[in-house]
C-alpha positions as CSV (number, residue, x, y, z in Angstrom):
1,M,124.5,94.3,104.9
2,R,123.8,91.0,103.2
3,Q,125.5,90.4,99.9
4,M,124.7,87.8,97.3
5,R,127.6,85.5,96.3
6,W,128.7,84.6,92.8
7,L,129.4,81.0,94.1
8,E,125.6,80.5,94.5
9,L,124.4,83.0,91.7
10,L,126.2,80.9,89.0
11,S,124.6,77.6,90.1
12,A,124.5,74.9,87.4
13,I,121.9,72.9,89.3
14,R,118.9,72.1,87.0
15,L,115.3,72.5,88.0
16,G,113.4,69.2,88.1
17,T,116.4,66.8,88.0
18,K,119.5,65.9,90.1
19,K,121.4,64.5,87.1
20,S,124.6,66.4,86.4
21,R,126.8,65.3,83.5
22,N,129.7,67.4,82.1
23,E,130.4,67.2,78.4
24,L,133.7,68.1,76.7
25,G,133.3,71.4,75.0
26,R,129.7,72.1,76.2
27,S,129.0,73.7,79.5
28,P,125.7,73.4,81.4
29,F,124.9,76.9,80.3
30,H,125.5,76.1,76.6
31,K,123.0,73.3,77.0
32,D,120.4,75.8,78.3
33,Y,120.8,77.7,75.1
34,D,120.4,74.6,73.0
35,R,117.3,73.5,74.9
36,I,115.6,76.9,74.4
37,I,116.5,77.3,70.8
38,F,115.1,73.8,69.9
39,S,111.9,74.3,71.8
40,Q,108.5,74.8,70.0
41,S,107.9,77.9,72.1
42,F,111.0,79.5,70.7
43,R,110.2,78.6,67.1
44,Q,106.7,80.1,67.5
45,L,108.4,83.5,68.0
46,N,109.1,83.4,64.3
47,R,105.7,84.9,63.4
48,K,105.1,86.9,66.5
49,T,105.0,90.7,66.6
50,Q,108.0,92.6,67.8
51,V,106.5,96.0,66.9
52,H,104.5,95.5,63.7
53,P,101.6,93.0,63.8
54,L,100.9,90.7,60.9
55,T,103.7,92.3,58.8
56,Q,104.4,90.8,55.4
57,H,107.8,92.5,55.1
58,D,110.5,89.9,55.3
59,G,113.1,92.3,56.6
60,V,111.2,93.5,59.6
61,H,112.0,92.0,63.0
62,T,109.8,89.4,64.6
63,R,110.1,88.3,68.3
64,L,112.5,85.5,67.1
65,T,115.0,87.7,65.2
66,H,114.8,90.3,68.0
67,S,115.5,87.6,70.6
68,L,118.5,86.3,68.6
69,E,120.0,89.8,68.4
70,V,119.4,90.4,72.1
71,S,121.1,87.1,72.9
72,C,124.2,88.2,70.8
73,I,124.5,91.5,72.6
74,G,123.8,89.8,76.0
75,R,126.7,87.3,75.3
76,S,129.1,90.2,74.6
77,L,127.9,92.0,77.7
78,G,128.3,88.9,79.9
79,M,131.8,88.0,78.6
80,M,133.1,91.6,78.9
81,A,131.6,92.1,82.3
82,A,133.1,88.9,83.6
83,E,136.5,89.9,82.3
84,K,136.2,93.1,84.3
85,I,135.2,91.3,87.6
86,K,137.0,88.0,87.0
87,D,138.9,88.2,90.3
88,D,135.5,88.1,92.1
89,L,134.2,85.0,90.3
90,P,134.7,81.4,91.2
91,M,137.9,80.1,89.6
92,W,136.1,77.4,87.6
93,I,133.8,80.0,85.9
94,T,135.1,81.5,82.7
95,P,133.9,84.7,80.9
96,A,132.5,82.4,78.3
97,D,130.3,80.7,80.9
98,V,128.9,84.1,82.1
99,G,128.3,85.0,78.4
100,A,126.5,81.8,77.8
101,I,124.2,82.3,80.8
102,I,123.1,85.7,79.6
103,Q,122.9,84.5,76.0
104,A,120.5,81.8,77.0
105,A,118.4,84.0,79.3
106,C,118.2,86.7,76.5
107,L,117.2,84.1,74.0
108,A,114.2,83.3,76.3
109,H,113.4,86.8,77.4
110,D,110.3,87.1,75.2
111,I,109.3,83.5,75.0
112,G,106.1,84.0,77.0
113,N,104.8,86.9,74.9
114,P,101.4,86.3,73.4
115,P,100.6,87.0,69.7
116,F,100.6,90.6,68.6
117,G,103.1,91.7,71.3
118,H,102.0,94.2,73.9
119,A,98.6,94.7,72.1
120,G,98.0,91.0,72.8
121,E,98.8,91.5,76.5
122,Y,96.4,94.4,76.7
123,A,93.7,92.4,74.9
124,I,93.9,89.5,77.4
125,R,94.0,91.8,80.4
126,E,91.0,93.9,79.2
127,W,88.9,90.8,78.5
128,F,89.2,89.7,82.1
129,D,88.6,93.2,83.3
130,D,85.4,93.5,81.4
131,A,82.4,93.6,83.8
132,S,80.5,91.1,81.7
133,H,83.2,88.5,82.3
134,T,83.4,88.8,86.1
135,D,81.4,85.5,86.5
136,F,84.5,83.6,85.3
137,L,86.5,85.0,88.2
138,T,84.1,84.4,91.2
139,E,85.7,81.1,92.2
140,L,89.3,82.5,91.9
141,S,91.2,83.9,94.9
142,P,92.1,87.7,94.7
143,E,95.7,86.6,93.9
144,E,94.5,84.3,91.1
145,Q,92.3,87.0,89.7
146,A,95.3,89.4,89.7
147,D,97.2,86.9,87.6
148,V,94.7,86.7,84.8
149,R,93.6,90.4,84.9
150,Q,97.2,91.4,84.6
151,F,98.4,88.8,82.1
152,E,102.1,89.3,81.9
153,G,104.5,87.9,79.2
154,N,107.4,87.7,81.7
155,A,105.4,85.5,84.1
156,Q,104.1,83.4,81.2
157,G,107.6,82.9,80.0
158,L,108.7,81.5,83.5
159,R,105.7,79.2,83.3
160,L,106.7,77.9,79.9
161,L,110.4,77.5,80.9
162,T,109.8,75.8,84.2
163,R,106.5,73.9,83.9
164,V,104.9,73.6,80.4
165,D,107.6,72.7,77.8
166,Y,109.5,69.4,77.6
167,H,108.8,68.0,81.1
168,P,105.3,69.2,82.1
169,D,105.0,69.9,85.8
170,N,108.5,68.4,86.3
171,G,111.0,71.1,85.7
172,G,109.8,72.1,82.2
173,M,113.0,72.7,80.1
174,R,115.1,71.9,83.2
175,L,117.4,74.8,82.7
176,T,120.1,75.7,85.2
177,C,119.1,77.9,88.1
178,A,121.6,80.5,87.0
179,T,119.9,80.9,83.6
180,I,116.4,81.1,85.1
181,G,117.7,83.6,87.6
182,A,119.1,85.8,84.9
183,Y,115.9,85.5,83.0
184,L,113.8,86.8,85.9
185,K,113.5,90.5,85.4
186,Y,110.7,90.7,88.0
187,P,111.2,88.0,90.7
188,W,107.9,88.6,92.5
189,L,104.2,87.8,92.3
190,S,101.4,90.0,90.8
191,K,99.7,92.5,93.1
192,T,95.9,92.5,93.6
193,I,94.2,95.1,91.5
194,E,92.9,96.9,94.5
195,S,96.4,97.5,95.8
196,Q,97.3,99.2,92.5
197,G,94.4,101.6,92.6
198,D,92.6,99.7,89.9
199,Q,95.0,101.1,87.2
200,P,94.2,100.5,83.5
201,S,95.7,97.4,82.0
202,H,98.6,99.1,80.2
203,R,99.8,100.9,83.4
204,R,99.9,98.0,85.9
205,A,103.1,97.0,87.6
206,K,105.1,94.3,85.9
207,F,105.7,91.0,87.7
208,G,107.5,87.8,86.8
209,C,105.6,84.9,88.4
210,Y,102.1,83.5,88.6
211,Q,100.6,81.8,91.7
212,T,101.1,78.5,89.8
213,E,104.9,78.9,89.9
214,K,105.4,80.7,93.2
215,E,107.1,77.6,94.8
216,I,109.3,77.3,91.8
217,L,110.3,80.9,92.2
218,K,111.1,80.3,95.9
219,E,113.2,77.2,95.0
220,I,115.2,79.1,92.4
221,A,115.7,82.1,94.7
222,E,116.9,79.9,97.6
223,Q,119.3,78.0,95.3
224,L,120.8,81.2,94.0
225,G,120.8,83.0,97.3
226,L,118.7,86.0,96.1
227,I,118.0,88.5,98.8
228,Q,114.4,88.2,100.0
229,L,112.5,91.4,100.1
230,G,109.1,90.0,101.1
231,E,106.9,86.9,100.7
232,Y,107.7,85.4,97.3
233,H,109.5,88.7,96.5
234,Y,113.2,88.8,95.8
235,C,115.8,91.1,94.5
236,R,117.1,90.6,90.9
237,H,119.9,88.3,89.9
238,P,122.9,90.6,89.0
239,L,123.1,89.2,85.5
240,T,119.5,90.3,84.9
241,Y,120.8,93.9,84.6
242,L,122.9,92.9,81.7
243,L,119.9,91.1,80.0
244,E,117.8,94.2,80.5
245,A,120.5,96.4,78.9
246,A,120.8,94.1,75.9
247,D,117.0,94.2,75.4
248,D,116.9,98.0,75.8
249,I,119.8,98.5,73.4
250,C,118.2,96.3,70.7
251,Y,114.7,97.5,70.7
252,A,115.6,101.2,71.1
253,L,117.8,101.1,68.0
254,I,116.5,98.3,65.8
255,D,112.9,99.6,65.9
256,L,114.2,102.6,64.0
257,E,115.7,100.4,61.3
258,D,112.3,98.7,60.9
259,G,110.6,102.1,60.7
260,I,112.9,102.9,57.7
261,S,112.1,99.6,56.0
262,L,108.4,100.2,56.3
263,N,108.7,103.8,55.0
264,I,107.5,105.2,58.3
265,L,110.8,106.9,59.0
266,S,113.5,108.2,56.7
267,Y,117.2,107.5,57.1
268,P,118.0,111.3,57.7
269,E,115.7,111.2,60.7
270,V,117.6,108.3,62.3
271,E,121.3,109.0,61.4
272,P,121.8,111.9,63.9
273,I,120.7,109.7,66.8
274,F,123.3,107.0,65.9
275,L,126.0,109.6,65.3
276,N,125.4,111.2,68.7
277,L,125.7,107.8,70.4
278,I,129.0,107.0,68.7
279,A,130.8,109.8,70.4
280,D,134.5,109.4,69.8
281,Y,134.3,105.9,68.4
282,G,134.7,107.2,64.9
283,V,132.4,107.9,62.0
284,P,132.3,105.0,59.6
285,S,133.6,105.5,56.1
286,E,130.3,104.2,54.6
287,L,128.6,107.5,55.4
288,S,130.9,109.4,53.0
289,T,130.8,106.8,50.2
290,P,128.4,108.0,47.5
291,W,127.1,104.5,46.5
292,S,126.4,103.2,50.0
293,T,122.8,102.2,50.6
294,W,121.0,103.3,53.8
295,Q,121.1,99.7,54.9
296,Q,124.9,99.7,54.7
297,K,125.2,103.1,56.5
298,I,122.9,102.1,59.3
299,A,124.7,98.7,59.7
300,A,128.0,100.5,60.1
301,L,126.6,103.0,62.5
302,R,124.9,100.3,64.5
303,G,128.2,98.4,64.9
304,R,130.0,101.5,66.3
305,V,127.1,102.3,68.7
306,M,126.9,98.7,69.9
307,K,130.6,98.6,70.6
308,R,130.5,101.7,72.7
309,L,127.3,100.7,74.6
310,V,128.8,97.3,75.5
311,D,132.0,99.0,76.8
312,E,130.0,101.5,78.8
313,V,127.4,99.1,80.3
314,T,130.0,96.6,81.4
315,T,132.1,99.3,83.0
316,A,129.0,100.5,84.9
317,F,128.3,96.9,86.0
318,A,131.8,96.4,87.3
319,K,131.8,99.9,89.0
320,H,128.5,99.2,90.7
321,Q,129.0,95.5,91.5
322,Y,128.6,96.0,95.3
323,Q,125.3,97.8,95.0
324,I,124.1,95.1,92.6
325,L,125.1,92.3,94.9
326,T,123.5,93.9,97.9
327,G,120.2,94.6,96.0
328,Q,120.6,98.3,96.2
329,L,121.0,99.4,92.6
330,E,118.1,101.5,91.4
331,G,117.2,101.9,87.7
332,T,119.0,100.3,84.8
333,L,122.7,100.1,83.9
334,L,122.2,102.5,81.0
335,Q,121.4,105.2,83.6
336,Y,124.9,104.7,85.1
337,C,126.7,105.2,81.7
338,S,127.8,108.6,80.2
339,A,124.9,111.1,80.3
340,D,124.7,111.3,76.5
341,I,123.9,107.6,76.3
342,S,120.7,107.8,78.3
343,E,119.8,110.9,76.3
344,G,120.5,109.1,73.0
345,I,118.5,106.0,73.9
346,E,115.6,108.2,75.1
347,Q,115.7,110.2,71.9
348,A,115.5,107.0,69.9
349,K,112.5,105.8,71.9
350,N,110.8,109.1,71.6
351,L,111.2,109.0,67.8
352,A,109.7,105.5,67.8
353,R,106.8,106.6,70.0
354,E,105.9,109.6,67.9
355,K,106.4,108.3,64.4
356,I,106.1,104.5,64.6
357,F,103.7,103.7,67.4
358,K,101.2,106.3,66.3
359,H,101.4,105.5,62.6
360,R,97.9,104.7,61.2
361,Q,99.1,101.4,59.7
362,K,100.2,100.2,63.1
363,L,97.1,101.4,64.8
364,D,94.8,99.6,62.3
365,L,96.7,96.3,62.8
366,E,96.6,96.6,66.5
367,I,92.8,97.0,66.5
368,V,92.6,93.8,64.3
369,A,95.0,92.1,66.8
370,H,92.9,93.2,69.8
371,M,89.6,92.0,68.3
372,S,91.2,88.7,67.2
373,L,92.3,87.8,70.7
374,Q,89.1,88.9,72.3
375,S,87.1,86.6,69.9
376,I,89.3,83.7,70.9
377,L,88.8,84.4,74.6
378,D,85.1,84.7,74.1
379,A,85.1,81.2,72.6
380,F,87.5,79.4,74.9
381,I,87.2,80.9,78.5
382,P,83.6,79.8,79.0
383,L,84.8,76.2,78.4
384,T,87.0,76.4,81.5
385,V,84.1,76.3,83.9
386,P,84.2,72.9,85.6
387,N,81.5,70.4,84.7
388,K,80.1,72.7,82.0
389,Q,77.5,71.1,79.7
390,L,78.9,71.4,76.1
391,S,76.9,72.3,73.0
392,F,77.9,70.9,69.6
393,K,80.0,74.0,68.9
394,D,81.5,73.8,72.4
395,Q,82.5,70.2,71.8
396,R,84.3,71.2,68.6
397,M,86.1,74.1,70.3
398,M,87.0,71.8,73.2
399,S,88.6,69.4,70.7
400,I,90.8,72.2,69.5
401,L,91.9,72.9,73.0
402,Q,92.6,69.2,73.8
403,Q,94.6,68.8,70.6
404,S,96.7,71.7,71.8
405,G,97.3,70.0,75.2
406,A,94.5,71.1,77.4
407,N,93.3,68.7,80.1
408,F,90.7,70.5,82.2
409,G,89.9,69.5,85.8
410,V,87.8,70.8,88.7
411,N,90.1,73.8,89.4
412,H,88.8,76.8,87.4
413,Y,91.9,78.9,87.7
414,Q,94.2,76.0,86.5
415,N,91.8,75.5,83.5
416,I,92.1,79.2,82.6
417,M,95.8,79.1,82.8
418,Q,95.9,76.2,80.4
419,V,93.9,78.2,77.9
420,L,96.4,81.1,78.3
421,D,99.2,78.7,77.8
422,I,97.7,77.7,74.4
423,I,96.8,81.2,73.3
424,S,100.2,82.7,74.3
425,K,101.9,80.2,72.1
426,F,99.9,81.1,69.0
427,S,101.8,83.1,66.3
428,D,100.1,86.3,65.0
429,H,98.8,84.5,61.9
430,E,97.5,81.4,63.9
431,A,95.6,83.7,66.2
432,Y,94.2,85.8,63.3
433,D,93.1,82.7,61.3
434,L,91.4,81.1,64.3
435,A,89.6,84.3,65.1
436,Q,88.3,84.4,61.5
437,V,87.0,80.8,61.9
438,L,85.3,81.6,65.2
439,Q,83.5,84.5,63.5
440,G,82.3,82.2,60.7
441,R,84.7,83.4,58.0
442,P,86.7,81.0,55.9
443,T,90.5,81.2,55.9
444,S,93.2,80.1,53.6
445,F,93.3,76.6,55.1
446,I,89.6,75.8,54.5
């Protein structure tokens, strides 16, 4: 059975350039982290929804703070996993290198998400699914239609990282293949709607690459030696499992903290979940101190839980390394940890689903978010038709797009993708303000 090799999987070759220069104290993978964190796309995550759209609460997570926290957990997972399999790694690769690869990939894992989080993804998909908008898809191939009708933040992120930011159409951020490989949770293309039974937008299968980047996907996969499962369809990079675990750990637990901050949950509802996950790692003293605040208690609990989860996940990674390297591992690493861990994580997610995701405050804001993005698409997508005659209003909207980097040509699909590039970079507040302008309502900047 074919087995992927760490020698190739940890490739430091950069997309879009053959230059290779080592610097004292900074590995190629540390450079990846720096390139991502200094990018405009990363900065835009500062006012993008993690769970709560348009929140005014300074302590609630945004996509940026969530991504930073995931990158910290990812680094720990990478370093500890590398320690446990160090005899299998190339001699010039250190645990710090592996930690840096996952840290950079985790930092970028949400970089392609549109404003308003998953509500934004659904709004974009449903706009293109609407029967009244089918005229805009007639010139697109079935595969191209699948891309826009299934707008996917993961695929948009690959597009930003490899094509849009820094060096347009010439490597993008020019990250190492190892980091891009670890980023790719779904290294395959979208499926046509028909092949999925015309599922609703929120139930469609995830994918990680649009038609526009399929040759880039192929280049990365070949460089890393990923096992090919079909045409433009590859198995995951092993380090992607650690990225996924870091993301799962953070959003399952941190979402509950945000729920307490917003008075949607109470501390007594959350404490038992954390205590169950700690197991024999010791109950922190803060819980028995009379003057401890809930923030101090939850921070102490979180630290113990994170320590245990990092230990268990990296042990599972080392134990199942062969299945991972042969592309046979099914599910997530958390499923291969102690049974109470999967149960505890699922309990945390269920509490969030029942109390946070169905809360009236969140529902109201998601409706506002949905309508805002639909208004923007109503205004911009008609402008993507090649050789369209522009009215006065159209000209003004076209100027907005051009100032944001749009340069339309005769390919309708490419024009649409440029609009999605622009929209996906908007923060929640930018999208909301623009929607207000498009509906003829003044905003704070007028």
